[in-house]
C-alpha positions as CSV (number, residue, x, y, z in Angstrom):
1,M,0.2,0.1,-0.1
2,E,1.5,3.3,-1.1
3,T,1.2,6.3,0.9
4,T,1.3,10.1,-0.4
5,D,3.0,12.7,1.8
6,S,1.0,16.0,2.9
7,P,2.3,19.2,1.3
8,D,4.3,20.2,4.6
9,V,5.8,16.5,4.9
10,V,7.1,17.4,1.3
11,I,8.6,20.1,2.1
12,A,10.2,19.2,5.3
13,K,11.9,16.6,3.4
14,R,13.5,19.0,0.8
15,L,14.6,21.2,3.8
16,L,16.3,18.3,5.0
17,D,17.7,17.7,1.6
18,H,18.9,21.1,1.8
19,A,20.4,20.8,5.5
20,R,22.2,17.8,4.2
21,L,23.8,19.8,1.3
22,G,24.8,22.8,3.7
23,G,27.1,20.0,5.8
24,F,24.7,18.6,8.6
25,I,24.9,14.6,8.7
26,F,21.4,13.4,10.3
27,Q,20.8,9.8,11.8
28,R,18.0,8.1,13.7
29,I,18.3,7.8,17.3
30,A,16.4,5.0,17.8
31,S,15.0,2.2,15.4
32,G,11.9,3.1,13.3
33,E,10.8,4.9,10.3
34,D,9.2,7.5,12.5
35,A,12.2,7.7,14.8
36,P,13.9,10.9,16.2
37,L,16.0,12.3,13.8
38,V,19.3,14.6,14.8
39,G,21.8,16.1,12.6
40,Y,25.0,18.0,13.3
41,R,27.4,19.9,11.6
42,L,30.7,20.6,13.1
43,N,33.3,23.0,12.5
44,E,36.1,25.2,14.0
45,D,34.4,27.8,15.3
46,C,30.8,26.3,16.1
47,V,28.9,22.9,16.5
48,D,25.4,23.0,15.1
49,L,22.5,20.3,16.2
50,I,18.6,20.0,14.5
51,H,16.7,17.3,16.8
52,I,13.4,16.2,15.1
53,E,11.1,14.2,17.5
54,G,7.7,14.6,15.9
55,F,6.9,16.1,12.8
56,S,4.7,19.3,14.6
57,R,6.3,19.5,18.0
58,D,8.9,18.9,20.3
59,C,11.6,19.5,17.6
60,F,14.6,22.1,18.5
61,A,18.1,23.1,17.3
62,W,20.9,25.3,18.9
63,R,24.1,26.8,17.8
64,K,27.0,26.5,20.4
65,R,30.8,28.0,20.0
66,A,33.3,25.6,20.1
67,T,36.1,26.3,22.8
68,S,38.6,24.6,24.6
69,L,37.9,26.6,27.9
70,I,35.5,25.2,30.6
71,V,32.7,27.4,30.8
72,S,29.0,26.4,31.4
73,Q,27.6,24.9,28.5
74,D,24.5,27.4,28.6
75,S,27.1,30.2,28.5
76,L,28.4,28.8,24.6
77,A,24.6,28.8,23.0
78,Q,24.8,31.6,20.2
79,R,21.2,30.6,18.9
80,R,18.0,28.5,19.8
81,V,14.9,27.6,18.1
82,E,12.1,25.3,18.9
83,G,8.9,24.4,17.3
84,S,7.7,22.2,14.4
85,A,10.2,20.6,12.0
86,L,9.0,23.4,9.4
87,E,10.2,25.9,12.1
88,V,13.0,24.7,13.0
89,L,14.7,23.5,9.7
90,N,13.3,26.9,8.4
91,D,15.3,29.0,10.9
92,V,18.5,26.8,10.8
93,L,18.6,27.1,7.1
94,S,18.9,31.0,7.5
95,W,21.7,30.5,9.7
96,E,25.1,32.3,8.5
97,R,27.5,29.2,8.0
98,P,30.4,29.2,9.7
């Protein structure tokens, strides 16, 4: 039985493809095709992370500065976004690539 994705799911898949092209590496963090998806992008200045839990909720992303200093993790956060998969992916794709 073939299922057709909703327009929002199609857009989210395209945004994920753009994120991959922008250097993100994604993996499922549990078994199953609907398991949470986590993507990260590393460079010498910062780490970007995207967490897609459910399509319309419980998604977030953050950018943290990379440093060898011992400091509070919260003090390293430069950007944060929470919301639906579409909101999070759209926001992250607007972040300047370091």
